[in-house]
BAFI-3210 file (N, C-alpha, C; in Angstrom, 3 decimals, decimal comma, padded with zeros to 6 digits):
// residues 147
n [1|2|3|4|5|6|7|8|9|10|11|12|13|14|15|16|17|18|19|20|21|22|23|24|25|26|27|28|29|30|31|32|33|34|35|36|37|38|39|40|41|42|43|44|45|46|47|48|49|50|51|52|53|54|55|56|57|58|59|60|61|62|63|64|65|66|67|68|69|70|71|72|73|74|75|76|77|78|79|80|81|82|83|84|85|86|87|88|89|90|91|92|93|94|95|96|97|98|99|100|101|102|103|104|105|106|107|108|109|110|111|112|113|114|115|116|117|118|119|120|121|122|123|124|125|126|127|128|129|130|131|132|133|134|135|136|137|138|139|140|141|142|143|144|145|146|147]
n.u [016,566|016,338|013,619|013,372|014,800|013,218|010,932|011,903|012,490|009,918|008,720|010,183|009,455|006,677|006,702|007,979|006,177|003,963|004,910|005,238|002,577|001,511|002,867|001,732|-000,938|-000,671|000,420|-001,706|-003,699|-002,657|-002,739|-005,502|-006,428|-005,120|-006,394|-008,979|-008,476|-007,652|-009,978|-011,826|-010,871|-008,415|-008,832|-007,622|-005,368|-005,052|-005,523|-003,822|-003,040|-005,544|-006,088|-004,090|-004,928|-007,126|-006,094|-006,248|-005,833|-003,214|-004,035|-003,800|-003,293|-001,610|000,884|001,411|001,568|003,838|005,850|005,945|005,817|005,266|004,316|001,859|-001,507|-004,595|-007,286|-010,887|-011,890|-009,575|-008,986|-011,226|-010,806|-008,421|-009,291|-011,120|-009,362|-007,621|-009,403|-010,088|-007,543|-006,952|-008,913|-008,018|-005,501|-006,232|-007,404|-005,159|-003,581|-004,934|-004,417|-002,450|000,490|002,330|000,839|-000,877|000,964|001,922|-000,405|-000,708|001,553|000,950|-001,318|-000,217|001,621|-000,041|-001,647|000,259|000,997|-001,469|-002,107|000,224|000,887|-001,125|-000,615|002,067|001,909|000,160|001,681|004,028|002,996|001,972|004,317|005,557|003,678|003,875|006,515|006,378|004,733|006,439|006,630|008,297|011,841|013,502|015,266|014,142|012,354|013,843|015,261]
n.v [028,054|028,658|028,212|025,450|024,480|025,328|023,873|021,286|021,316|021,701|019,325|017,386|018,192|017,635|014,818|014,047|015,051|013,523|010,958|011,274|011,694|009,205|007,563|008,463|007,719|004,922|004,368|005,229|003,510|001,035|001,302|001,595|-000,859|-002,550|-001,834|-002,752|-005,511|-006,056|-005,545|-007,333|-009,960|-010,671|-010,591|-010,757|-009,247|-006,821|-007,479|-007,680|-005,027|-003,939|-005,232|-004,233|-001,632|-001,867|-002,319|-001,973|001,155|001,973|002,470|005,387|004,659|002,419|003,451|004,916|002,831|001,503|003,250|003,292|000,471|-001,254|000,313|001,551|002,437|001,864|003,884|003,434|004,100|003,993|001,281|000,121|001,055|-000,265|-002,951|-002,975|-002,358|-004,578|-006,649|-005,835|-005,980|-008,707|-009,758|-008,616|-009,839|-012,519|-012,308|-011,535|-013,806|-015,538|-014,543|-014,864|-013,515|-013,834|-014,871|-012,711|-010,728|-011,901|-011,875|-009,135|-008,579|-010,132|-008,828|-006,383|-007,282|-008,621|-006,486|-004,816|-006,482|-006,920|-004,362|-003,446|-005,290|-005,050|-002,344|-002,443|-004,344|-003,024|-000,730|-001,925|-003,454|-001,387|-000,041|-002,074|-002,336|000,184|000,113|-001,944|-000,711|001,231|003,677|004,109|003,745|000,556|000,062|001,152|-000,674|-002,799|-004,677]
n.w [-037,648|-034,911|-034,657|-035,167|-033,003|-030,840|-031,424|-031,063|-028,319|-027,343|-028,215|-026,782|-024,209|-024,317|-024,643|-022,248|-020,343|-021,039|-020,388|-017,605|-016,899|-017,697|-015,910|-013,500|-013,900|-014,081|-011,539|-009,883|-010,833|-010,049|-007,249|-006,803|-007,783|-006,006|-003,608|-004,208|-004,425|-001,775|-000,373|-001,359|-002,331|-000,987|001,967|004,465|004,403|005,722|008,330|010,575|010,993|011,538|013,949|015,665|015,751|017,322|019,803|023,270|024,938|027,240|030,578|032,697|035,312|035,248|034,576|036,879|038,729|037,853|038,552|041,385|042,612|044,968|047,060|046,666|046,781|045,217|044,107|044,116|041,626|040,033|040,362|039,079|036,499|035,910|035,947|033,787|031,721|031,826|031,129|028,508|027,386|027,597|025,867|023,480|023,333|022,912|020,373|018,941|019,184|017,496|015,024|012,133|011,542|009,456|007,318|006,932|006,140|003,795|002,232|001,934|000,394|-001,851|-002,793|-003,630|-005,574|-007,474|-008,248|-009,491|-011,616|-013,016|-013,849|-015,065|-017,158|-019,305|-020,041|-020,859|-023,001|-024,787|-025,559|-026,581|-028,701|-030,261|-031,010|-032,524|-034,601|-035,832|-036,699|-038,554|-040,439|-041,291|-040,062|-037,918|-037,331|-037,656|-035,571|-033,327|-032,324|-031,515|-028,792]
ca.u [017,346|015,710|012,292|013,569|015,236|012,058|010,045|012,507|012,287|008,491|008,457|010,741|008,577|005,421|006,949|008,252|004,911|003,137|005,450|004,889|001,141|001,332|003,325|000,717|-002,113|-000,322|000,514|-003,055|-004,388|-002,128|-003,259|-006,939|-006,582|-004,687|-007,483|-010,068|-008,052|-007,650|-011,328|-012,685|-010,262|-007,395|-009,429|-006,773|-004,163|-004,956|-006,035|-002,876|-003,163|-006,841|-005,986|-003,299|-005,742|-008,089|-005,404|-006,714|-004,781|-002,795|-004,582|-002,860|-003,009|-000,474|002,101|001,622|001,970|005,206|006,769|006,044|005,037|004,814|003,831|000,780|-002,877|-005,425|-008,643|-011,903|-011,960|-008,384|-009,138|-012,204|-010,124|-007,466|-010,032|-011,617|-008,234|-007,158|-010,373|-009,882|-006,240|-007,068|-009,667|-007,108|-004,468|-006,840|-007,536|-003,817|-003,114|-005,600|-003,930|-001,174|001,091|003,002|-000,194|-001,342|002,010|001,946|-001,559|-000,407|002,495|000,241|-002,188|000,626|002,186|-001,100|-002,048|001,287|000,908|-002,709|-002,104|001,431|000,900|-001,833|000,071|003,251|001,510|-000,389|002,737|004,914|002,323|001,898|005,644|005,749|002,790|004,422|007,740|005,952|004,203|007,522|006,560|009,446|012,958|013,517|016,088|013,301|011,616|014,744|015,616]
ca.v [027,317|028,878|027,603|023,998|024,226|025,481|022,748|020,116|021,466|021,478|017,897|016,697|018,517|016,897|013,407|013,893|015,261|012,344|009,864|011,537|011,419|007,760|007,029|008,764|006,879|003,555|004,323|005,293|002,269|-000,019|001,483|001,301|-002,304|-003,149|-001,638|-003,672|-006,853|-006,178|-005,493|-008,404|-011,282|-010,879|-009,856|-010,798|-008,458|-005,743|-007,957|-007,343|-003,583|-003,741|-005,715|-003,283|-000,429|-002,141|-002,558|-001,016|002,051|001,737|003,509|006,192|003,954|001,521|004,259|005,246|001,598|001,175|004,147|002,905|-000,749|-001,879|001,244|002,335|001,949|002,399|004,307|002,568|004,451|003,442|-000,174|-000,197|001,312|-001,363|-004,175|-002,826|-002,445|-005,961|-007,429|-005,446|-006,475|-010,154|-009,960|-008,271|-010,883|-013,697|-012,030|-011,509|-015,187|-016,178|-013,944|-015,333|-012,323|-014,185|-014,950|-011,347|-010,042|-012,490|-011,377|-007,749|-008,644|-010,668|-007,773|-005,427|-007,925|-008,833|-005,184|-004,391|-007,311|-006,720|-003,038|-003,292|-006,123|-004,429|-001,120|-002,862|-004,974|-002,016|000,113|-002,746|-003,782|-000,149|000,179|-003,094|-002,008|001,355|-000,317|-002,707|000,264|002,100|004,975|004,164|002,928|-000,782|000,087|001,563|-001,835|-003,837|-004,517]
ca.w [-036,673|-033,601|-034,697|-035,025|-031,626|-029,954|-031,707|-030,419|-026,876|-027,094|-028,412|-025,614|-023,074|-024,458|-024,353|-020,810|-019,634|-021,307|-019,574|-016,205|-016,783|-017,772|-014,617|-012,492|-014,169|-013,708|-010,073|-009,341|-011,176|-009,188|-005,895|-006,807|-007,933|-004,735|-002,651|-004,570|-004,035|-000,314|000,191|-001,865|-002,425|000,046|003,083|005,656|004,164|006,707|009,619|011,646|011,223|012,184|015,321|016,447|015,928|018,387|021,072|024,269|025,419|028,611|031,462|033,473|036,554|035,071|034,652|038,290|039,403|037,451|039,240|042,795|042,570|046,210|048,074|046,098|046,920|044,151|044,444|043,516|040,204|039,400|040,352|038,030|035,224|035,730|035,628|032,418|030,806|031,798|030,347|027,109|026,963|027,430|024,627|022,386|023,268|022,289|018,942|018,375|019,109|016,371|013,783|011,604|010,931|008,201|006,281|006,664|005,374|002,453|001,484|001,554|-000,723|-003,012|-003,317|-004,352|-006,766|-008,456|-008,774|-010,439|-012,821|-013,767|-014,469|-015,877|-018,369|-020,436|-020,478|-021,613|-024,263|-025,690|-026,119|-027,375|-029,959|-031,049|-031,598|-033,563|-035,722|-036,536|-037,389|-039,736|-041,426|-041,721|-039,393|-037,012|-037,796|-037,051|-034,353|-032,194|-031,816|-030,997|-027,391]
c.u [016,691|014,344|012,382|013,961|014,052|011,053|010,586|012,304|010,829|008,143|008,974|009,859|007,282|005,607|007,200|006,968|003,968|003,606|005,123|003,405|000,841|001,758|002,312|-000,532|-001,842|-000,249|-000,848|-003,851|-003,941|-002,714|-004,750|-007,167|-006,179|-005,775|-008,650|-009,711|-008,125|-009,055|-012,215|-012,042|-009,325|-007,792|-008,574|-005,513|-003,976|-005,404|-005,120|-002,974|-004,463|-006,784|-005,188|-004,057|-006,745|-007,425|-005,844|-005,575|-004,449|-003,352|-003,487|-002,426|-001,807|000,845|002,432|002,119|003,408|006,220|006,979|005,260|004,506|004,116|002,616|-000,566|-003,722|-006,776|-009,623|-012,009|-010,765|-008,475|-010,114|-011,585|-009,154|-008,181|-010,590|-010,485|-007,736|-008,104|-010,219|-008,575|-006,276|-007,834|-008,779|-006,030|-004,996|-006,982|-006,173|-003,271|-003,722|-005,085|-002,589|-000,503|001,800|001,985|-000,706|-000,322|002,056|000,765|-001,353|000,530|001,817|-000,663|-001,375|001,145|001,127|-001,566|-001,033|001,202|-000,321|-002,810|-000,928|001,416|000,119|-001,157|001,280|002,859|000,974|000,730|003,692|004,280|002,173|003,227|005,882|004,918|003,358|005,717|007,374|005,388|005,289|007,492|007,731|010,586|012,981|014,303|015,242|012,581|012,540|015,016|014,776]
c.v [027,419|028,209|026,083|023,636|024,320|024,357|021,479|020,155|021,184|019,990|017,092|016,941|017,708|015,412|013,173|014,056|014,076|011,156|010,044|011,248|009,934|007,097|007,268|007,906|005,440|003,423|004,359|004,035|001,103|000,106|001,174|-000,206|-003,029|-002,999|-002,582|-005,097|-007,049|-006,195|-006,633|-009,783|-011,573|-010,117|-009,858|-009,934|-007,364|-006,172|-007,570|-005,861|-003,261|-004,134|-004,747|-001,981|-000,610|-002,349|-001,510|-000,126|001,746|002,844|004,207|005,437|003,026|002,271|004,587|004,012|001,217|002,016|003,737|001,618|-001,248|-000,947|002,041|001,665|002,640|002,828|003,355|002,830|003,874|001,917|-000,604|000,001|000,178|-002,649|-004,135|-002,992|-003,881|-006,854|-007,116|-006,020|-007,984|-010,496|-009,695|-009,333|-012,153|-013,496|-012,062|-012,929|-015,910|-015,672|-014,545|-014,153|-012,625|-014,248|-013,558|-010,585|-010,584|-012,020|-009,927|-007,728|-009,153|-009,615|-006,770|-006,036|-008,127|-007,511|-004,680|-005,187|-006,989|-005,334|-002,911|-004,068|-005,491|-003,150|-001,474|-003,413|-003,954|-001,222|-000,702|-003,074|-002,551|000,131|-000,808|-002,765|-000,834|001,020|-001,081|-001,805|001,159|003,469|005,176|003,361|001,603|-000,816|000,454|000,368|-002,908|-003,594|-005,228]
c.w [-035,292|-033,536|-034,525|-033,601|-030,666|-030,181|-031,038|-028,910|-026,531|-027,225|-027,222|-024,391|-023,141|-024,158|-022,866|-020,010|-019,835|-020,477|-018,096|-015,981|-016,812|-016,471|-013,514|-012,667|-013,740|-012,187|-009,408|-009,623|-010,317|-007,790|-005,816|-006,905|-006,649|-003,671|-002,937|-004,162|-002,520|000,266|-000,295|-001,771|-001,253|001,314|004,347|005,513|005,204|008,097|010,777|012,003|011,951|013,652|016,184|016,670|017,061|019,746|022,086|024,755|026,878|029,509|032,255|034,723|036,415|035,137|036,101|039,037|039,059|038,212|040,700|043,012|043,916|047,177|047,628|046,340|045,858|044,695|043,766|042,015|039,447|039,299|039,246|036,648|034,904|035,319|034,208|031,410|030,702|030,988|028,858|026,564|026,739|026,153|023,411|022,224|022,620|020,782|018,267|018,227|017,915|015,028|013,398|010,895|009,610|007,061|005,922|005,824|003,943|001,620|001,071|000,349|-001,994|-003,632|-004,131|-005,650|-007,847|-009,069|-009,797|-011,742|-013,655|-014,391|-015,435|-017,176|-019,514|-020,940|-021,317|-022,983|-025,260|-026,356|-026,986|-028,725|-030,843|-031,727|-032,743|-034,813|-036,519|-037,255|-038,660|-040,828|-041,961|-041,078|-038,428|-037,599|-037,030|-035,752|-033,132|-031,586|-031,258|-029,535|-026,462]
res [m|e|k|n|r|s|r|s|i|r|t|v|y|l|y|v|a|t|l|v|g|l|g|l|i|i|g|g|g|v|q|v|f|e|l|i|l|k|s|t|v|l|t|q|a|d|a|e|e|r|l|y|a|k|q|p|p|m|p|y|s|l|d|v|m|k|e|a|p|g|s|l|e|l|t|a|d|q|q|a|t|m|e|r|w|l|a|d|y|e|r|w|s|e|q|q|a|q|l|d|p|v|a|a|r|r|e|r|q|a|a|t|a|l|a|l|l|f|v|g|i|p|v|y|l|y|h|w|l|t|i|r|r|e|v|n|r|g|d|l|p|a|a|a|a|s|g]
***
């Protein structure tokens, strides 16, 4: 009795561990496939993120100007910093105007959806066909294949 119980526990453990491993493999496969799609086919999927990463940082001088707007004189160094920042900001604004955030978001979604489909379909078909084959051979009861 104790031996059968320990065998059942071990079998359940092995099936659960196998399912967890399969989930990890599928999750990793989906992410790898998504990365491949984003770097080859859907190249605009990360364009918005790339653009925000290039946004010029706000110089310290702007914070000082916001605190005392009319009564502040800038040093030559602060003035040069402001001019550089404004030029960088204008360049960034032009790039942002050219970006279509909706298209970028849709490409991100498409990359995820295609990755899920291209990894999920073969995994599903393999396991479903294996179950059907074993039912036809009589290795599994017919109730296991229904549903």
